[in-house]
C-alpha positions as CSV (number, residue, x, y, z in Angstrom):
1,X,42.4,-3.9,-22.8
2,X,39.5,-2.5,-20.8
3,X,37.2,-4.9,-19.0
4,X,33.5,-4.1,-19.1
5,X,31.9,-3.6,-15.7
6,X,28.5,-4.6,-17.1
7,X,27.9,-6.7,-20.2
8,X,25.0,-8.5,-21.9
9,X,25.5,-11.4,-24.2
10,X,22.7,-12.8,-26.3
11,X,20.2,-11.1,-24.0
12,X,16.5,-12.0,-24.8
13,X,13.3,-11.1,-23.1
14,X,9.9,-12.4,-24.2
15,X,6.4,-12.3,-22.7
16,X,3.5,-14.7,-23.1
17,X,0.6,-13.0,-24.8
18,X,-2.7,-14.5,-26.2
19,X,-1.1,-18.0,-26.5
20,X,2.0,-16.7,-28.2
21,X,5.2,-14.9,-27.4
22,X,6.1,-11.3,-27.7
23,X,9.8,-10.8,-28.2
24,X,11.0,-7.5,-26.7
25,X,14.7,-8.1,-26.7
26,X,16.3,-10.4,-29.2
27,X,20.0,-11.4,-28.7
28,X,21.2,-8.1,-27.4
29,X,25.0,-7.7,-26.9
30,X,26.1,-4.7,-24.8
31,X,29.2,-3.6,-22.9
32,X,29.6,-0.7,-20.4
33,X,33.0,0.4,-19.2
34,X,34.0,2.3,-16.1
35,X,33.8,6.1,-16.8
36,X,31.6,5.7,-19.8
37,X,28.5,7.9,-20.3
38,X,26.0,5.8,-22.2
39,X,22.6,6.8,-23.6
40,X,20.0,4.3,-24.6
41,X,17.6,5.8,-27.2
42,X,14.7,4.5,-29.2
43,X,11.1,4.9,-30.1
44,X,8.4,4.4,-27.5
45,X,7.8,0.7,-27.0
46,X,11.2,-0.3,-28.5
47,X,12.4,-2.0,-25.3
48,X,14.6,0.6,-23.6
49,X,13.0,0.1,-20.2
50,X,12.9,-3.7,-20.6
51,X,16.7,-3.6,-21.4
52,X,17.5,-1.5,-18.4
53,X,15.4,-3.7,-16.1
54,X,17.2,-6.8,-17.4
55,X,20.6,-5.2,-17.2
56,X,19.9,-4.2,-13.5
57,X,18.4,-7.5,-12.4
58,X,15.0,-5.8,-11.8
59,X,13.6,-8.2,-14.3
60,X,14.8,-11.6,-15.4
61,X,16.0,-12.1,-18.9
62,X,14.4,-15.0,-20.8
63,X,17.8,-16.1,-22.2
64,X,21.4,-14.9,-22.4
65,X,23.7,-13.5,-19.8
66,X,24.1,-10.2,-17.9
67,X,27.5,-10.0,-16.3
68,X,28.2,-7.4,-13.6
69,X,31.7,-7.5,-12.0
70,X,32.1,-11.1,-13.0
71,X,28.7,-12.4,-11.8
72,X,25.8,-13.5,-14.1
73,X,22.7,-11.7,-12.9
74,X,20.4,-14.0,-14.8
75,X,21.6,-16.9,-12.6
76,X,21.8,-14.9,-9.3
77,X,19.2,-15.7,-6.6
78,X,16.7,-13.0,-5.9
79,X,18.2,-12.2,-2.5
80,X,21.6,-11.5,-4.1
81,X,19.9,-9.3,-6.8
82,X,18.1,-7.3,-4.1
83,X,21.4,-6.6,-2.3
84,X,23.1,-5.7,-5.5
85,X,20.4,-3.2,-6.4
86,X,20.6,-1.7,-3.0
87,X,24.4,-1.4,-2.9
88,X,25.5,-0.9,-6.5
89,X,22.7,0.4,-8.7
90,X,20.7,3.6,-8.5
91,X,17.4,4.1,-10.3
92,X,15.5,7.2,-11.5
93,X,12.1,6.1,-12.7
94,X,10.0,7.8,-15.3
95,X,7.1,7.9,-12.8
96,X,7.4,9.1,-9.3
97,X,7.8,6.2,-6.8
98,X,7.3,7.7,-3.4
99,X,5.7,6.3,-0.3
100,X,2.5,8.4,0.0
101,X,2.4,8.6,3.8
102,X,6.1,9.7,4.2
103,X,7.3,13.3,3.7
104,X,9.7,14.1,0.9
105,X,12.5,14.2,3.6
106,X,11.5,10.7,4.8
107,X,11.3,9.3,1.3
108,X,14.8,10.4,0.5
109,X,16.2,9.3,3.9
110,X,14.8,5.8,4.0
111,X,17.5,4.1,1.9
112,X,20.1,5.8,4.1
113,X,18.5,4.5,7.3
114,X,18.4,1.0,5.8
115,X,22.2,1.2,5.4
116,X,23.5,0.2,8.8
117,X,26.9,1.7,8.0
118,X,25.7,5.3,8.4
119,X,24.6,6.9,11.6
120,X,21.2,8.6,11.8
121,X,23.0,12.0,12.0
122,X,25.0,11.2,8.8
123,X,21.8,10.2,7.0
124,X,20.0,13.4,8.1
125,X,22.9,15.5,7.0
126,X,23.1,13.8,3.6
127,X,19.3,14.0,3.1
128,X,19.5,17.8,3.9
129,X,22.3,18.2,1.4
130,X,20.4,16.4,-1.3
131,X,17.2,18.5,-0.6
132,X,19.3,21.6,-1.0
133,X,20.9,20.4,-4.2
134,X,17.5,19.8,-5.7
135,X,16.2,23.1,-4.4
136,X,13.3,21.5,-2.5
137,X,14.3,21.9,1.1
138,X,11.5,24.4,1.6
139,X,8.9,21.6,1.0
140,X,10.8,18.7,2.8
141,X,7.9,18.2,5.3
142,X,5.3,17.9,2.5
143,X,3.7,14.6,1.5
144,X,4.0,13.5,-2.1
145,X,0.3,14.4,-2.6
146,X,1.0,17.9,-1.5
147,X,3.7,18.5,-4.1
148,X,2.4,19.4,-7.6
149,X,4.2,19.5,-10.9
150,X,6.1,22.8,-10.8
151,X,7.1,23.2,-14.5
């Protein structure tokens, strides 16, 4: 029997609004297994982002459990969640979240420099490789405001 690396049991998320509650997630059960490719689909406003935020510990669930590698993220202290997000989870946001006064190279390299296990040379090499893979090495010295939508 396969063990889920991430699961939600009875996951709920509500927000206070105008003296009442808006229920975004209601008793969601979810399991993700190593090697799975999972897609979360739904209409705009249906709670997809809220679910992902709750599953990753970026936002606290109102009720239920989120179990990742045996730990309940709902009960985990914020410092533990921050470390987990840094070491185990990766995020690609719908909107661009770049530091406006850093170049594209610097924005990509910052997480690597925060990881004390890598040398500056290793971080630089990895960043250069990522820029090449994304075909943006020619604009690596640009600030985010200098890079337009190139569709």
